[in-house]
N, CA, C and O atoms as a CHARMM CRD file, in Angstrom:
* protein
*
  288
    1    1 MET  N    -28.80300  20.36900 -63.61000 PROA 1      0.00000
    2    1 MET  CA   -29.70400  19.74300 -62.67000 PROA 1      0.00000
    3    1 MET  C    -28.87700  18.85300 -61.75300 PROA 1      0.00000
    4    1 MET  O    -28.07500  18.04700 -62.22400 PROA 1      0.00000
    5    2 ALA  N    -29.06400  18.99300 -60.47500 PROA 2      0.00000
    6    2 ALA  CA   -28.31100  18.20900 -59.49000 PROA 2      0.00000
    7    2 ALA  C    -28.88500  16.79700 -59.39100 PROA 2      0.00000
    8    2 ALA  O    -30.08300  16.57300 -59.56600 PROA 2      0.00000
    9    3 ALA  N    -27.99700  15.86500 -59.10700 PROA 3      0.00000
   10    3 ALA  CA   -28.43800  14.48100 -58.91100 PROA 3      0.00000
   11    3 ALA  C    -29.28200  14.39800 -57.64900 PROA 3      0.00000
   12    3 ALA  O    -29.01400  15.10400 -56.67700 PROA 3      0.00000
   13    4 PRO  N    -30.30200  13.53900 -57.65500 PROA 4      0.00000
   14    4 PRO  CA   -31.13600  13.41400 -56.45800 PROA 4      0.00000
   15    4 PRO  C    -30.31500  12.85500 -55.29900 PROA 4      0.00000
   16    4 PRO  O    -29.43200  12.01800 -55.48900 PROA 4      0.00000
   17    5 ALA  N    -30.62200  13.32900 -54.11200 PROA 5      0.00000
   18    5 ALA  CA   -29.92400  12.85300 -52.91600 PROA 5      0.00000
   19    5 ALA  C    -30.36500  11.42900 -52.61000 PROA 5      0.00000
   20    5 ALA  O    -31.52900  11.07700 -52.80600 PROA 5      0.00000
   21    6 THR  N    -29.45300  10.62700 -52.13800 PROA 6      0.00000
   22    6 THR  CA   -29.80500   9.27900 -51.73500 PROA 6      0.00000
   23    6 THR  C    -29.92300   9.23400 -50.22200 PROA 6      0.00000
   24    6 THR  O    -29.20200   9.92600 -49.50300 PROA 6      0.00000
   25    7 VAL  N    -30.83000   8.42100 -49.76300 PROA 7      0.00000
   26    7 VAL  CA   -31.06000   8.26200 -48.34100 PROA 7      0.00000
   27    7 VAL  C    -30.80800   6.80300 -47.99800 PROA 7      0.00000
   28    7 VAL  O    -31.41300   5.90200 -48.58000 PROA 7      0.00000
   29    8 ALA  N    -29.91700   6.58400 -47.05700 PROA 8      0.00000
   30    8 ALA  CA   -29.62200   5.21100 -46.64100 PROA 8      0.00000
   31    8 ALA  C    -30.72800   4.73000 -45.71100 PROA 8      0.00000
   32    8 ALA  O    -31.05900   5.38900 -44.72600 PROA 8      0.00000
   33    9 CYS  N    -31.28700   3.58800 -46.03300 PROA 9      0.00000
   34    9 CYS  CA   -32.33500   3.04700 -45.17500 PROA 9      0.00000
   35    9 CYS  C    -31.75000   2.12200 -44.12600 PROA 9      0.00000
   36    9 CYS  O    -32.29300   1.99100 -43.02900 PROA 9      0.00000
   37   10 CYS  N    -30.66900   1.49900 -44.45700 PROA 10     0.00000
   38   10 CYS  CA   -30.04500   0.58500 -43.50900 PROA 10     0.00000
   39   10 CYS  C    -28.62400   0.28800 -43.97200 PROA 10     0.00000
   40   10 CYS  O    -28.31900   0.35700 -45.16300 PROA 10     0.00000
   41   11 ALA  N    -27.78300  -0.03500 -43.04100 PROA 11     0.00000
   42   11 ALA  CA   -26.38900  -0.32800 -43.37500 PROA 11     0.00000
   43   11 ALA  C    -26.28000  -1.72700 -43.98000 PROA 11     0.00000
   44   11 ALA  O    -26.89700  -2.66300 -43.47200 PROA 11     0.00000
   45   12 PRO  N    -25.51900  -1.88300 -45.03900 PROA 12     0.00000
   46   12 PRO  CA   -25.33400  -3.21200 -45.62000 PROA 12     0.00000
   47   12 PRO  C    -24.60600  -4.12700 -44.64200 PROA 12     0.00000
   48   12 PRO  O    -23.60200  -3.73100 -44.05000 PROA 12     0.00000
   49   13 ILE  N    -25.10400  -5.33600 -44.47200 PROA 13     0.00000
   50   13 ILE  CA   -24.49400  -6.23800 -43.49700 PROA 13     0.00000
   51   13 ILE  C    -23.19000  -6.82700 -43.99500 PROA 13     0.00000
   52   13 ILE  O    -22.45800  -7.43500 -43.21400 PROA 13     0.00000
   53   14 ALA  N    -22.87800  -6.66500 -45.26400 PROA 14     0.00000
   54   14 ALA  CA   -21.62000  -7.18600 -45.79200 PROA 14     0.00000
   55   14 ALA  C    -20.46300  -6.21200 -45.56100 PROA 14     0.00000
   56   14 ALA  O    -19.29800  -6.60000 -45.65400 PROA 14     0.00000
   57   15 ARG  N    -20.77500  -4.97000 -45.26700 PROA 15     0.00000
   58   15 ARG  CA   -19.73100  -3.96700 -45.06400 PROA 15     0.00000
   59   15 ARG  C    -19.11800  -4.09600 -43.67700 PROA 15     0.00000
   60   15 ARG  O    -17.90000  -4.02000 -43.51900 PROA 15     0.00000
   61   16 GLU  N    -19.96700  -4.29200 -42.67600 PROA 16     0.00000
   62   16 GLU  CA   -19.50200  -4.44200 -41.30100 PROA 16     0.00000
   63   16 GLU  C    -20.53800  -5.25300 -40.53400 PROA 16     0.00000
   64   16 GLU  O    -21.71300  -5.26100 -40.90000 PROA 16     0.00000
   65   17 PRO  N    -20.11500  -5.93200 -39.47700 PROA 17     0.00000
   66   17 PRO  CA   -21.08100  -6.70600 -38.69600 PROA 17     0.00000
   67   17 PRO  C    -22.16200  -5.79200 -38.11400 PROA 17     0.00000
   68   17 PRO  O    -21.87400  -4.68300 -37.66400 PROA 17     0.00000
   69   18 ILE  N    -23.38500  -6.26300 -38.12800 PROA 18     0.00000
   70   18 ILE  CA   -24.46400  -5.45900 -37.56100 PROA 18     0.00000
   71   18 ILE  C    -24.52100  -5.68200 -36.05300 PROA 18     0.00000
   72   18 ILE  O    -24.07600  -6.70900 -35.54000 PROA 18     0.00000
   73   19 SER  N    -25.06700  -4.71300 -35.37300 PROA 19     0.00000
   74   19 SER  CA   -25.16700  -4.79500 -33.91300 PROA 19     0.00000
   75   19 SER  C    -26.22300  -5.81800 -33.51900 PROA 19     0.00000
   76   19 SER  O    -27.02800  -6.25700 -34.34000 PROA 19     0.00000
   77   20 GLU  N    -26.20000  -6.18200 -32.25000 PROA 20     0.00000
   78   20 GLU  CA   -27.18100  -7.13300 -31.73200 PROA 20     0.00000
   79   20 GLU  C    -28.58800  -6.57100 -31.87600 PROA 20     0.00000
   80   20 GLU  O    -29.51000  -7.29700 -32.24800 PROA 20     0.00000
   81   21 ASP  N    -28.76200  -5.28400 -31.58500 PROA 21     0.00000
   82   21 ASP  CA   -30.08400  -4.65500 -31.71500 PROA 21     0.00000
   83   21 ASP  C    -30.55700  -4.63400 -33.16300 PROA 21     0.00000
   84   21 ASP  O    -31.71800  -4.93400 -33.44400 PROA 21     0.00000
   85   22 ASP  N    -29.65600  -4.27700 -34.08600 PROA 22     0.00000
   86   22 ASP  CA   -30.01500  -4.25100 -35.50300 PROA 22     0.00000
   87   22 ASP  C    -30.34700  -5.64800 -36.00500 PROA 22     0.00000
   88   22 ASP  O    -31.26600  -5.81500 -36.80700 PROA 22     0.00000
   89   23 ALA  N    -29.61200  -6.65100 -35.54300 PROA 23     0.00000
   90   23 ALA  CA   -29.87300  -8.03400 -35.94600 PROA 23     0.00000
   91   23 ALA  C    -31.23600  -8.49300 -35.44400 PROA 23     0.00000
   92   23 ALA  O    -31.97100  -9.16600 -36.16700 PROA 23     0.00000
   93   24 ALA  N    -31.57400  -8.13400 -34.21700 PROA 24     0.00000
   94   24 ALA  CA   -32.88200  -8.50800 -33.66000 PROA 24     0.00000
   95   24 ALA  C    -34.01300  -7.84500 -34.43800 PROA 24     0.00000
   96   24 ALA  O    -35.03600  -8.47100 -34.71400 PROA 24     0.00000
   97   25 GLU  N    -33.82300  -6.58000 -34.78800 PROA 25     0.00000
   98   25 GLU  CA   -34.83900  -5.85000 -35.56300 PROA 25     0.00000
   99   25 GLU  C    -35.00100  -6.45900 -36.95500 PROA 25     0.00000
  100   25 GLU  O    -36.12500  -6.64300 -37.42400 PROA 25     0.00000
  101   26 ALA  N    -33.89900  -6.77000 -37.60900 PROA 26     0.00000
  102   26 ALA  CA   -33.96100  -7.36900 -38.94500 PROA 26     0.00000
  103   26 ALA  C    -34.59800  -8.75200 -38.89600 PROA 26     0.00000
  104   26 ALA  O    -35.33800  -9.12400 -39.80700 PROA 26     0.00000
  105   27 ALA  N    -34.32200  -9.51300 -37.85000 PROA 27     0.00000
  106   27 ALA  CA   -34.88500 -10.85900 -37.73200 PROA 27     0.00000
  107   27 ALA  C    -36.40700 -10.80900 -37.66600 PROA 27     0.00000
  108   27 ALA  O    -37.08600 -11.65600 -38.24600 PROA 27     0.00000
  109   28 VAL  N    -36.94000  -9.81800 -36.96000 PROA 28     0.00000
  110   28 VAL  CA   -38.39400  -9.66900 -36.87600 PROA 28     0.00000
  111   28 VAL  C    -38.97000  -9.38100 -38.26100 PROA 28     0.00000
  112   28 VAL  O    -39.98200  -9.96200 -38.65200 PROA 28     0.00000
  113   29 LEU  N    -38.32300  -8.48400 -38.99600 PROA 29     0.00000
  114   29 LEU  CA   -38.80000  -8.14300 -40.33600 PROA 29     0.00000
  115   29 LEU  C    -38.68100  -9.32900 -41.28800 PROA 29     0.00000
  116   29 LEU  O    -39.59800  -9.59300 -42.06600 PROA 29     0.00000
  117   30 LEU  N    -37.57800 -10.03100 -41.23500 PROA 30     0.00000
  118   30 LEU  CA   -37.34900 -11.13700 -42.16200 PROA 30     0.00000
  119   30 LEU  C    -38.20200 -12.35000 -41.84000 PROA 30     0.00000
  120   30 LEU  O    -38.48800 -13.15600 -42.72600 PROA 30     0.00000
  121   31 LYS  N    -38.61000 -12.49400 -40.59600 PROA 31     0.00000
  122   31 LYS  CA   -39.45000 -13.62600 -40.21600 PROA 31     0.00000
  123   31 LYS  C    -40.76500 -13.62400 -41.00200 PROA 31     0.00000
  124   31 LYS  O    -41.32200 -14.67900 -41.30500 PROA 31     0.00000
  125   32 ALA  N    -41.24400 -12.43900 -41.32200 PROA 32     0.00000
  126   32 ALA  CA   -42.49700 -12.32600 -42.06700 PROA 32     0.00000
  127   32 ALA  C    -42.39300 -12.90000 -43.47200 PROA 32     0.00000
  128   32 ALA  O    -43.40500 -13.31500 -44.03800 PROA 32     0.00000
  129   33 VAL  N    -41.20200 -12.93500 -44.04500 PROA 33     0.00000
  130   33 VAL  CA   -41.03700 -13.46100 -45.39900 PROA 33     0.00000
  131   33 VAL  C    -40.23500 -14.75600 -45.42400 PROA 33     0.00000
  132   33 VAL  O    -39.87600 -15.24500 -46.49500 PROA 33     0.00000
  133   34 ALA  N    -39.95600 -15.30900 -44.25600 PROA 34     0.00000
  134   34 ALA  CA   -39.13800 -16.51800 -44.16500 PROA 34     0.00000
  135   34 ALA  C    -39.97200 -17.75800 -44.47900 PROA 34     0.00000
  136   34 ALA  O    -40.05700 -18.68800 -43.67800 PROA 34     0.00000
  137   35 ASP  N    -40.56700 -17.74900 -45.62800 PROA 35     0.00000
  138   35 ASP  CA   -41.39900 -18.84500 -46.09400 PROA 35     0.00000
  139   35 ASP  C    -41.26700 -18.87700 -47.61600 PROA 35     0.00000
  140   35 ASP  O    -41.37900 -17.83300 -48.25900 PROA 35     0.00000
  141   36 PRO  N    -41.03100 -20.04600 -48.20200 PROA 36     0.00000
  142   36 PRO  CA   -40.83900 -20.10000 -49.65400 PROA 36     0.00000
  143   36 PRO  C    -41.99100 -19.50800 -50.46300 PROA 36     0.00000
  144   36 PRO  O    -41.75400 -18.84500 -51.47300 PROA 36     0.00000
  145   37 VAL  N    -43.21400 -19.73300 -50.04300 PROA 37     0.00000
  146   37 VAL  CA   -44.35300 -19.19400 -50.78600 PROA 37     0.00000
  147   37 VAL  C    -44.37000 -17.67300 -50.68900 PROA 37     0.00000
  148   37 VAL  O    -44.60500 -16.99400 -51.68900 PROA 37     0.00000
  149   38 ARG  N    -44.12500 -17.13500 -49.50800 PROA 38     0.00000
  150   38 ARG  CA   -44.11400 -15.68000 -49.35300 PROA 38     0.00000
  151   38 ARG  C    -42.99800 -15.05300 -50.17100 PROA 38     0.00000
  152   38 ARG  O    -43.19100 -14.00400 -50.78600 PROA 38     0.00000
  153   39 LEU  N    -41.83300 -15.68700 -50.18200 PROA 39     0.00000
  154   39 LEU  CA   -40.72300 -15.15700 -50.97700 PROA 39     0.00000
  155   39 LEU  C    -41.05300 -15.17100 -52.46600 PROA 39     0.00000
  156   39 LEU  O    -40.73300 -14.22600 -53.18700 PROA 39     0.00000
  157   40 ARG  N    -41.69200 -16.24400 -52.92100 PROA 40     0.00000
  158   40 ARG  CA   -42.08000 -16.30900 -54.33200 PROA 40     0.00000
  159   40 ARG  C    -43.11900 -15.24000 -54.65700 PROA 40     0.00000
  160   40 ARG  O    -43.05700 -14.60700 -55.71000 PROA 40     0.00000
  161   41 LEU  N    -44.08400 -15.03900 -53.73600 PROA 41     0.00000
  162   41 LEU  CA   -45.08900 -14.00300 -53.95100 PROA 41     0.00000
  163   41 LEU  C    -44.43800 -12.62800 -54.06600 PROA 41     0.00000
  164   41 LEU  O    -44.75800 -11.86200 -54.97500 PROA 41     0.00000
  165   42 LEU  N    -43.52700 -12.31400 -53.14800 PROA 42     0.00000
  166   42 LEU  CA   -42.83500 -11.02700 -53.21800 PROA 42     0.00000
  167   42 LEU  C    -42.07400 -10.88200 -54.52200 PROA 42     0.00000
  168   42 LEU  O    -42.07700  -9.81300 -55.13300 PROA 42     0.00000
  169   43 SER  N    -41.42300 -11.95300 -54.94900 PROA 43     0.00000
  170   43 SER  CA   -40.66500 -11.92200 -56.19300 PROA 43     0.00000
  171   43 SER  C    -41.58300 -11.71900 -57.39200 PROA 43     0.00000
  172   43 SER  O    -41.27300 -10.94300 -58.29500 PROA 43     0.00000
  173   44 MET  N    -42.70500 -12.41400 -57.39500 PROA 44     0.00000
  174   44 MET  CA   -43.64200 -12.29700 -58.51500 PROA 44     0.00000
  175   44 MET  C    -44.21800 -10.88300 -58.59200 PROA 44     0.00000
  176   44 MET  O    -44.33500 -10.31300 -59.67700 PROA 44     0.00000
  177   45 ILE  N    -44.57300 -10.32500 -57.44700 PROA 45     0.00000
  178   45 ILE  CA   -45.13800  -8.97800 -57.43300 PROA 45     0.00000
  179   45 ILE  C    -44.07800  -7.95200 -57.81000 PROA 45     0.00000
  180   45 ILE  O    -44.33000  -7.06300 -58.62400 PROA 45     0.00000
  181   46 GLY  N    -42.90000  -8.07200 -57.22300 PROA 46     0.00000
  182   46 GLY  CA   -41.83500  -7.11700 -57.47900 PROA 46     0.00000
  183   46 GLY  C    -41.32900  -7.12700 -58.90300 PROA 46     0.00000
  184   46 GLY  O    -40.90700  -6.09500 -59.42400 PROA 46     0.00000
  185   47 SER  N    -41.36700  -8.29400 -59.54100 PROA 47     0.00000
  186   47 SER  CA   -40.85800  -8.37300 -60.90800 PROA 47     0.00000
  187   47 SER  C    -41.92100  -8.07900 -61.95600 PROA 47     0.00000
  188   47 SER  O    -41.60900  -7.98300 -63.14300 PROA 47     0.00000
  189   48 HSD  N    -43.15800  -7.93600 -61.53700 PROA 48     0.00000
  190   48 HSD  CA   -44.24500  -7.62300 -62.46300 PROA 48     0.00000
  191   48 HSD  C    -44.18500  -6.15000 -62.81200 PROA 48     0.00000
  192   48 HSD  O    -43.79200  -5.32400 -61.98900 PROA 48     0.00000
  193   49 ALA  N    -44.56800  -5.82800 -64.01000 PROA 49     0.00000
  194   49 ALA  CA   -44.54700  -4.43300 -64.47700 PROA 49     0.00000
  195   49 ALA  C    -45.30700  -3.53500 -63.51000 PROA 49     0.00000
  196   49 ALA  O    -46.48000  -3.77500 -63.22200 PROA 49     0.00000
  197   50 GLY  N    -44.65400  -2.52900 -63.02200 PROA 50     0.00000
  198   50 GLY  CA   -45.28300  -1.58400 -62.11400 PROA 50     0.00000
  199   50 GLY  C    -45.37100  -2.06900 -60.68200 PROA 50     0.00000
  200   50 GLY  O    -45.86900  -1.34600 -59.81900 PROA 50     0.00000
  201   51 GLY  N    -44.89900  -3.27800 -60.40700 PROA 51     0.00000
  202   51 GLY  CA   -44.94100  -3.79800 -59.04900 PROA 51     0.00000
  203   51 GLY  C    -46.33400  -4.15500 -58.57700 PROA 51     0.00000
  204   51 GLY  O    -46.57600  -4.27000 -57.37500 PROA 51     0.00000
  205   52 GLU  N    -47.24700  -4.33100 -59.50900 PROA 52     0.00000
  206   52 GLU  CA   -48.61900  -4.69900 -59.17200 PROA 52     0.00000
  207   52 GLU  C    -49.03200  -5.88300 -60.01900 PROA 52     0.00000
  208   52 GLU  O    -48.63500  -6.00700 -61.17700 PROA 52     0.00000
  209   53 VAL  N    -49.83100  -6.74800 -59.42700 PROA 53     0.00000
  210   53 VAL  CA   -50.31900  -7.91700 -60.14200 PROA 53     0.00000
  211   53 VAL  C    -51.67600  -8.30900 -59.56100 PROA 53     0.00000
  212   53 VAL  O    -51.93100  -8.11500 -58.37200 PROA 53     0.00000
  213   54 CYS  N    -52.52000  -8.84700 -60.38800 PROA 54     0.00000
  214   54 CYS  CA   -53.84200  -9.30200 -59.94900 PROA 54     0.00000
  215   54 CYS  C    -53.68500 -10.59300 -59.15500 PROA 54     0.00000
  216   54 CYS  O    -52.88200 -11.45400 -59.51100 PROA 54     0.00000
  217   55 VAL  N    -54.44200 -10.72000 -58.09700 PROA 55     0.00000
  218   55 VAL  CA   -54.36200 -11.93000 -57.27000 PROA 55     0.00000
  219   55 VAL  C    -54.69100 -13.17600 -58.09200 PROA 55     0.00000
  220   55 VAL  O    -54.19300 -14.26000 -57.78600 PROA 55     0.00000
  221   56 CYS  N    -55.50500 -13.04300 -59.10800 PROA 56     0.00000
  222   56 CYS  CA   -55.84300 -14.19100 -59.95000 PROA 56     0.00000
  223   56 CYS  C    -54.62300 -14.71200 -60.70600 PROA 56     0.00000
  224   56 CYS  O    -54.58200 -15.88200 -61.08800 PROA 56     0.00000
  225   57 ASP  N    -53.62900 -13.84700 -60.92400 PROA 57     0.00000
  226   57 ASP  CA   -52.39400 -14.27800 -61.57500 PROA 57     0.00000
  227   57 ASP  C    -51.44900 -14.96800 -60.60400 PROA 57     0.00000
  228   57 ASP  O    -50.52300 -15.66300 -61.02300 PROA 57     0.00000
  229   58 LEU  N    -51.67400 -14.78200 -59.32100 PROA 58     0.00000
  230   58 LEU  CA   -50.80200 -15.36800 -58.30400 PROA 58     0.00000
  231   58 LEU  C    -51.28900 -16.73000 -57.82400 PROA 58     0.00000
  232   58 LEU  O    -50.48600 -17.64000 -57.62300 PROA 58     0.00000
  233   59 THR  N    -52.57800 -16.87400 -57.64100 PROA 59     0.00000
  234   59 THR  CA   -53.10400 -18.08700 -57.01900 PROA 59     0.00000
  235   59 THR  C    -52.84500 -19.33400 -57.84100 PROA 59     0.00000
  236   59 THR  O    -52.67700 -20.41100 -57.26900 PROA 59     0.00000
  237   60 GLY  N    -52.80600 -19.23100 -59.14400 PROA 60     0.00000
  238   60 GLY  CA   -52.57000 -20.39400 -59.98200 PROA 60     0.00000
  239   60 GLY  C    -51.14900 -20.93200 -59.89400 PROA 60     0.00000
  240   60 GLY  O    -50.89100 -22.07100 -60.28500 PROA 60     0.00000
  241   61 ALA  N    -50.23500 -20.13100 -59.38900 PROA 61     0.00000
  242   61 ALA  CA   -48.83600 -20.54600 -59.29900 PROA 61     0.00000
  243   61 ALA  C    -48.56100 -21.41000 -58.07200 PROA 61     0.00000
  244   61 ALA  O    -47.47000 -21.96500 -57.93800 PROA 61     0.00000
  245   62 PHE  N    -49.53100 -21.52700 -57.18500 PROA 62     0.00000
  246   62 PHE  CA   -49.31000 -22.24000 -55.93500 PROA 62     0.00000
  247   62 PHE  C    -50.36500 -23.30300 -55.71000 PROA 62     0.00000
  248   62 PHE  O    -51.54300 -23.10700 -56.00900 PROA 62     0.00000
  249   63 ASP  N    -49.93200 -24.41700 -55.18600 PROA 63     0.00000
  250   63 ASP  CA   -50.83400 -25.51100 -54.85600 PROA 63     0.00000
  251   63 ASP  C    -51.07100 -25.48400 -53.35000 PROA 63     0.00000
  252   63 ASP  O    -50.51400 -26.28900 -52.60300 PROA 63     0.00000
  253   64 LEU  N    -51.89700 -24.55400 -52.92700 PROA 64     0.00000
  254   64 LEU  CA   -52.17200 -24.37800 -51.50600 PROA 64     0.00000
  255   64 LEU  C    -53.65800 -24.46400 -51.24500 PROA 64     0.00000
  256   64 LEU  O    -54.47900 -24.13900 -52.10400 PROA 64     0.00000
  257   65 THR  N    -53.98800 -24.90100 -50.06000 PROA 65     0.00000
  258   65 THR  CA   -55.38100 -24.88700 -49.63800 PROA 65     0.00000
  259   65 THR  C    -55.51200 -23.84100 -48.54700 PROA 65     0.00000
  260   65 THR  O    -54.55000 -23.53300 -47.84300 PROA 65     0.00000
  261   66 ALA  N    -56.69900 -23.30600 -48.41800 PROA 66     0.00000
  262   66 ALA  CA   -56.94400 -22.30700 -47.37900 PROA 66     0.00000
  263   66 ALA  C    -56.90100 -22.98800 -46.00800 PROA 66     0.00000
  264   66 ALA  O    -57.32500 -24.13600 -45.87100 PROA 66     0.00000
  265   67 PRO  N    -56.40000 -22.29700 -45.01700 PROA 67     0.00000
  266   67 PRO  CA   -56.39100 -22.87100 -43.68100 PROA 67     0.00000
  267   67 PRO  C    -57.81200 -23.08200 -43.20300 PROA 67     0.00000
  268   67 PRO  O    -58.70600 -22.28900 -43.50000 PROA 67     0.00000
  269   68 ARG  N    -58.01100 -24.15000 -42.46500 PROA 68     0.00000
  270   68 ARG  CA   -59.34100 -24.45500 -41.95600 PROA 68     0.00000
  271   68 ARG  C    -59.39100 -24.11100 -40.48700 PROA 68     0.00000
  272   68 ARG  O    -58.43900 -24.34900 -39.74300 PROA 68     0.00000
  273   69 SER  N    -60.50700 -23.55300 -40.08200 PROA 69     0.00000
  274   69 SER  CA   -60.67200 -23.27900 -38.65200 PROA 69     0.00000
  275   69 SER  C    -61.25400 -24.52000 -37.99000 PROA 69     0.00000
  276   69 SER  O    -62.07100 -25.22000 -38.58600 PROA 69     0.00000
  277   70 PRO  N    -60.83700 -24.79100 -36.76400 PROA 70     0.00000
  278   70 PRO  CA   -61.33300 -25.98100 -36.09400 PROA 70     0.00000
  279   70 PRO  C    -62.82500 -25.85900 -35.83300 PROA 70     0.00000
  280   70 PRO  O    -63.33300 -24.77300 -35.55600 PROA 70     0.00000
  281   71 THR  N    -63.50300 -26.95900 -35.92200 PROA 71     0.00000
  282   71 THR  CA   -64.93800 -26.98500 -35.62600 PROA 71     0.00000
  283   71 THR  C    -65.11100 -27.51500 -34.21400 PROA 71     0.00000
  284   71 THR  O    -64.40900 -28.42900 -33.78000 PROA 71     0.00000
  285   72 THR  N    -66.04900 -26.93000 -33.51800 PROA 72     0.00000
  286   72 THR  CA   -66.29600 -27.37200 -32.13900 PROA 72     0.00000
  287   72 THR  C    -67.69500 -27.80700 -31.95200 PROA 72     0.00000
  288   72 THR  O    -68.07500 -28.20900 -30.85300 PROA 72     0.00000
């Protein structure tokens, strides 16, 4: 049985400097997770068995309030 083929999704930035275009694209993607709470959420979900977790298991780990909409 042959080994499965690997597909590169992106070049490692430690191997060679990334281009200006690649850096701009990565910055947009990383901006979405550039928050400590979001990073912890991703870590909690990713490290959970099967990569799935109930939201009730996540909310207790954070001391956050829901954003309020302004009243007029």
